[in-house]
Every structure is written in C-alpha cells, then in structure tokens.
Residue frames as a rotation matrix with the C-alpha (Angstrom) as fourth column:
MET 1
-0.454 0.023 -0.890 11.98
0.889 -0.054 -0.455 17.31
-0.059 -0.998 0.004 -211.80
THR 2
-0.007 0.526 0.850 9.62
0.392 -0.781 0.486 20.16
0.920 0.336 -0.201 -211.03
LYS 3
-0.785 -0.137 -0.605 9.19
0.617 -0.270 -0.739 22.70
-0.062 -0.953 0.297 -208.30
PRO 4
0.304 0.950 0.077 6.06
0.949 -0.309 0.064 24.62
0.085 0.053 -0.995 -207.37
THR 5
-0.729 -0.506 0.460 6.29
0.489 -0.856 -0.167 28.37
0.479 0.103 0.872 -207.99
LYS 6
-0.657 0.654 0.375 2.80
-0.752 -0.604 -0.262 29.47
0.055 -0.455 0.889 -207.03
PRO 7
-0.396 0.569 0.721 -0.11
-0.194 0.715 -0.672 27.32
-0.898 -0.406 -0.172 -205.98
GLY 8
0.605 0.706 0.369 -1.20
0.128 0.370 -0.920 25.33
-0.786 0.604 0.133 -209.04
ILE 9
0.840 -0.385 -0.382 1.80
-0.511 -0.325 -0.796 26.40
0.182 0.864 -0.470 -211.21
VAL 10
0.654 -0.651 0.385 4.71
0.277 0.680 0.679 24.03
-0.704 -0.337 0.625 -211.76
GLN 11
0.673 -0.530 -0.515 8.00
-0.737 -0.535 -0.413 25.03
-0.057 0.658 -0.751 -213.37
ALA 12
0.892 -0.409 -0.191 10.47
0.328 0.878 -0.350 22.52
0.310 0.250 0.917 -214.86
ILE 13
0.693 -0.714 -0.102 13.86
-0.228 -0.351 0.908 22.57
-0.684 -0.606 -0.406 -213.13
ALA 14
-0.495 -0.866 -0.068 15.76
-0.424 0.172 0.889 20.62
-0.758 0.469 -0.453 -215.79
PRO 15
-0.020 0.486 -0.874 14.89
-0.990 0.112 0.086 19.38
0.140 0.867 0.479 -219.25
THR 16
0.171 0.157 0.973 13.69
-0.436 0.897 -0.068 15.82
-0.883 -0.413 0.222 -219.39
LYS 17
-0.852 -0.480 -0.211 14.66
-0.427 0.401 0.810 13.15
-0.304 0.780 -0.547 -221.89
THR 18
0.204 0.890 -0.409 12.09
-0.979 0.191 -0.074 11.70
0.013 0.415 0.910 -224.21
LEU 19
0.054 -0.132 0.990 11.64
-0.341 0.929 0.142 7.96
-0.939 -0.345 0.005 -223.76
GLN 20
-0.314 -0.225 -0.922 12.83
-0.949 0.110 0.296 5.96
0.034 0.968 -0.248 -226.73
LEU 21
0.649 0.572 0.502 10.95
-0.548 0.809 -0.215 2.80
-0.529 -0.136 0.838 -227.62
VAL 22
-0.511 -0.848 -0.143 13.16
-0.777 0.385 0.498 -0.12
-0.367 0.366 -0.855 -228.60
ASP 23
0.392 0.581 -0.713 11.99
-0.827 0.562 0.003 -2.72
0.402 0.589 0.701 -231.07
PRO 24
0.638 -0.135 0.758 12.33
-0.499 0.677 0.541 -6.11
-0.586 -0.723 0.364 -229.32
GLN 25
0.906 -0.321 0.277 14.04
0.424 0.675 -0.604 -7.51
0.007 0.665 0.747 -232.42
ASP 26
0.531 -0.729 0.431 16.80
-0.185 -0.596 -0.781 -4.88
0.827 0.335 -0.452 -232.06
ILE 27
0.736 -0.227 0.638 17.65
-0.669 -0.093 0.738 -5.89
-0.108 -0.969 -0.220 -228.50
ASN 28
0.271 -0.625 0.732 19.51
-0.102 0.738 0.667 -9.07
-0.957 -0.255 0.136 -229.52
ARG 29
0.942 0.135 -0.308 20.47
-0.304 -0.053 -0.951 -8.22
-0.145 0.989 -0.008 -233.07
HIS 30
0.095 -0.959 -0.265 24.13
-0.805 0.083 -0.588 -9.05
0.586 0.269 -0.764 -232.37
PRO 31
0.653 0.104 -0.750 25.06
0.205 0.929 0.307 -12.51
0.729 -0.355 0.586 -231.16
ALA 32
0.897 -0.359 0.259 26.78
-0.365 -0.268 0.892 -12.64
-0.250 -0.894 -0.371 -227.81
PRO 33
0.239 -0.884 -0.401 30.54
-0.791 0.063 -0.609 -12.95
0.564 0.463 -0.684 -228.21
ARG 34
0.697 -0.135 -0.704 32.24
0.343 0.925 0.162 -16.16
0.629 -0.355 0.692 -227.13
LEU 35
0.299 -0.564 0.770 34.06
-0.742 -0.645 -0.184 -15.43
0.601 -0.516 -0.611 -223.87
GLY 36
0.973 0.185 -0.138 35.05
-0.084 0.841 0.535 -18.90
0.215 -0.509 0.834 -222.72
THR 37
0.375 -0.911 -0.173 38.80
0.924 0.383 -0.015 -18.41
0.080 -0.155 0.985 -222.88
ALA 38
0.175 -0.414 -0.893 41.22
0.389 -0.804 0.449 -15.60
-0.904 -0.426 0.020 -222.07
ALA 39
-0.831 -0.494 0.257 42.04
0.400 -0.208 0.893 -15.36
-0.387 0.844 0.370 -225.78
GLU 40
-0.225 0.836 0.500 38.37
0.865 -0.065 0.498 -14.81
0.449 0.545 -0.708 -226.63
VAL 41
0.601 0.380 -0.703 38.06
0.710 -0.659 0.250 -12.14
-0.368 -0.649 -0.666 -223.93
ARG 42
-0.305 -0.813 -0.496 41.20
0.312 -0.577 0.754 -10.46
-0.900 0.075 0.430 -225.32
MET 43
-0.800 0.037 0.599 39.77
0.597 -0.052 0.801 -10.51
0.061 0.998 0.019 -228.87
GLU 44
0.260 0.962 0.084 36.48
0.911 -0.274 0.308 -9.04
0.319 -0.004 -0.948 -227.65
MET 45
0.431 -0.170 -0.886 38.30
0.515 -0.760 0.396 -6.29
-0.741 -0.627 -0.239 -225.79
ALA 46
-0.701 -0.713 -0.039 40.33
0.325 -0.367 0.871 -5.50
-0.635 0.598 0.489 -228.93
ARG 47
-0.466 0.624 0.628 37.11
0.798 -0.012 0.603 -5.39
0.384 0.782 -0.492 -231.00
LEU 48
0.545 0.684 -0.485 35.55
0.834 -0.499 0.235 -3.10
-0.081 -0.533 -0.842 -228.44
TYR 49
-0.062 -0.683 -0.728 38.59
0.382 -0.690 0.615 -0.80
-0.922 -0.240 0.303 -228.56
ARG 50
-0.878 -0.263 0.401 38.42
0.452 -0.178 0.874 -0.61
-0.158 0.948 0.275 -232.36
ASP 51
-0.051 0.949 0.310 34.68
0.893 -0.095 0.440 0.11
0.447 0.299 -0.843 -232.22
ALA 52
0.550 0.207 -0.810 35.22
0.665 -0.695 0.274 2.91
-0.506 -0.689 -0.519 -229.69
ARG 53
-0.439 -0.809 -0.391 38.09
0.310 -0.545 0.779 4.41
-0.843 0.220 0.490 -231.72
SER 54
-0.866 0.117 0.485 35.98
0.481 -0.063 0.874 4.38
0.133 0.991 -0.002 -234.88
GLY 55
-0.814 0.573 0.092 32.93
-0.578 -0.784 -0.226 5.88
-0.057 -0.237 0.970 -233.16
ARG 56
-0.382 0.701 -0.602 30.70
-0.177 0.584 0.792 2.80
0.907 0.409 -0.098 -233.55
VAL 57
0.277 0.404 -0.872 30.51
0.821 0.373 0.433 2.54
0.500 -0.835 -0.228 -229.73
GLU 58
0.756 0.030 0.654 30.36
-0.234 -0.921 0.313 5.46
0.612 -0.390 -0.689 -227.32
VAL 59
-0.271 -0.962 -0.039 33.60
-0.238 0.106 -0.966 5.76
0.933 -0.253 -0.257 -225.35
GLY 60
-0.357 0.204 0.911 31.71
-0.932 -0.146 -0.333 5.76
0.066 -0.968 0.242 -222.05
ASP 61
0.748 0.657 0.091 29.90
-0.656 0.753 -0.044 2.56
-0.098 -0.027 0.995 -222.97
ALA 62
0.521 -0.641 -0.564 33.15
-0.098 0.612 -0.785 0.98
0.848 0.464 0.256 -224.18
THR 63
-0.447 -0.701 0.556 34.81
-0.626 -0.198 -0.754 1.87
0.638 -0.685 -0.351 -220.88
LYS 64
0.078 0.576 0.814 32.08
-0.958 0.270 -0.099 0.13
-0.277 -0.772 0.572 -218.91
LEU 65
0.928 0.288 -0.237 32.16
-0.357 0.869 -0.343 -2.95
0.108 0.403 0.909 -221.11
ALA 66
0.175 -0.948 -0.267 35.97
-0.235 0.223 -0.946 -3.09
0.956 0.228 -0.183 -221.02
TYR 67
-0.376 -0.246 0.893 35.81
-0.906 -0.103 -0.410 -3.02
0.193 -0.964 -0.184 -217.21
ILE 68
0.575 0.662 0.481 33.44
-0.720 0.688 -0.087 -5.99
-0.388 -0.297 0.872 -217.23
LEU 69
0.828 -0.316 -0.463 35.71
-0.151 0.669 -0.727 -7.84
0.540 0.672 0.507 -219.66
SER 70
-0.203 -0.960 0.192 38.75
-0.503 -0.066 -0.862 -7.18
0.840 -0.271 -0.470 -217.46
GLN 71
-0.121 0.246 0.962 36.88
-0.966 0.196 -0.172 -8.48
-0.230 -0.949 0.214 -214.42
LEU 72
0.891 0.454 -0.014 35.95
-0.435 0.845 -0.311 -11.59
-0.129 0.283 0.950 -216.39
ALA 73
0.426 -0.824 -0.374 39.61
-0.191 0.322 -0.927 -12.08
0.884 0.467 -0.020 -217.36
ASN 74
-0.402 -0.556 0.727 40.63
-0.816 -0.143 -0.560 -11.73
0.415 -0.819 -0.396 -213.69
LEU 75
0.320 0.611 0.724 38.04
-0.835 0.543 -0.089 -14.31
-0.447 -0.576 0.684 -212.66
MET 76
0.901 -0.054 -0.430 39.33
-0.244 0.757 -0.606 -16.66
0.358 0.651 0.669 -215.35
ARG 77
-0.074 -0.997 0.022 42.85
-0.433 0.012 -0.901 -16.27
0.898 -0.076 -0.433 -213.95
ILE 78
-0.313 0.035 0.949 41.64
-0.948 0.054 -0.314 -16.97
-0.062 -0.998 0.016 -210.42
ASP 79
0.726 0.655 0.209 39.67
-0.622 0.755 -0.207 -20.02
-0.293 0.020 0.956 -211.57
ASP 80
0.629 -0.573 -0.525 42.72
-0.212 0.523 -0.826 -21.36
0.748 0.631 0.208 -213.42
LEU 81
-0.397 -0.821 0.410 44.92
-0.628 -0.082 -0.774 -20.90
0.669 -0.565 -0.483 -210.34
GLU 82
0.029 0.494 0.869 42.34
-0.942 0.305 -0.142 -22.63
-0.335 -0.814 0.474 -208.12
GLN 83
0.922 0.333 -0.198 42.17
-0.385 0.840 -0.382 -25.60
0.039 0.428 0.903 -210.49
ARG 84
0.264 -0.908 -0.325 45.97
-0.227 0.269 -0.936 -25.86
0.937 0.321 -0.136 -210.69
THR 85
-0.426 -0.388 0.817 46.29
-0.851 -0.134 -0.507 -25.62
0.306 -0.912 -0.274 -206.91
ALA 86
0.443 0.678 0.587 43.70
-0.801 0.593 -0.080 -28.35
-0.402 -0.435 0.806 -206.42
ALA 87
0.866 -0.168 -0.471 45.50
-0.200 0.747 -0.634 -30.58
0.459 0.643 0.613 -208.92
LEU 88
-0.159 -0.983 0.092 48.82
-0.423 -0.016 -0.906 -30.05
0.892 -0.183 -0.414 -207.12
GLU 89
-0.246 0.133 0.960 47.22
-0.965 0.056 -0.255 -30.82
-0.088 -0.989 0.115 -203.75
ARG 90
0.820 0.562 0.112 45.72
-0.540 0.823 -0.176 -34.04
-0.191 0.084 0.978 -205.13
ALA 91
0.570 -0.683 -0.456 49.10
-0.124 0.478 -0.870 -35.02
0.812 0.552 0.188 -206.58
LEU 92
-0.392 -0.735 0.553 50.87
-0.675 -0.179 -0.716 -34.34
0.625 -0.654 -0.426 -203.27
LYS 93
0.155 0.529 0.835 48.29
-0.923 0.379 -0.069 -36.38
-0.353 -0.759 0.547 -201.32
ALA 94
0.950 0.187 -0.250 48.65
-0.284 0.853 -0.439 -39.26
0.131 0.488 0.863 -203.77
GLU 95
0.175 -0.970 -0.169 52.46
-0.236 0.125 -0.964 -39.06
0.956 0.209 -0.207 -203.49
ALA 96
-0.340 -0.284 0.896 52.27
-0.905 -0.161 -0.395 -39.01
0.257 -0.945 -0.202 -199.68
ARG 97
0.601 0.666 0.443 50.18
-0.748 0.663 0.018 -42.20
-0.282 -0.342 0.897 -199.67
LYS 98
0.719 -0.339 -0.607 52.86
-0.267 0.672 -0.691 -44.14
0.642 0.659 0.393 -201.54
C-alpha cells in the first residue's frame, strides 16, 4: 500500500511480501488422505497434531485444517443419523402395513 507524499512521490506504508512461485509438481506432492470414515478422519487429525507439534506444519495452518476435519466429522455424524432415521422410518412403515 502506498500513499502520496508530494506530487509525483510515493512512499510505502507497509513492507510488501515477495511473490513466491510454486512449481506445479510441488502442489500435489502428497496424496490426499483417505477421509471416508470417522476413523480415517481421526487418524488424519492425529497426524496433523503430530506434524504441528514437531514443527512440520505451522500451528496456524494446522488449526485451520483441524477445523475442517472436525466439520467433516460432524457432517459424517449427521449423515449417519439421517441414514439410521430413514431406516427406522422404513421399518416402522413396513411394520404398520402388516
């Protein structure tokens, strides 16, 4: 960000970050973890915790990823409850028809 000081003179207000180029091969160098079950989400969250504790992952990044994982676990719980409820409703309707 800059601000004009005198006509034609610009002074930097804050230092700017240098853009870092990322090699496209580095973007997907790690395979995506399997997150199809609650146990897999739990294992990924534990791995993430260990990586943050050891310094392999920034704590701020780990916090954001852990939040996403916890939301995924909550959605899995909701989906499981919806499926169980639907199965119970089908069973009750079938029982009522008898």
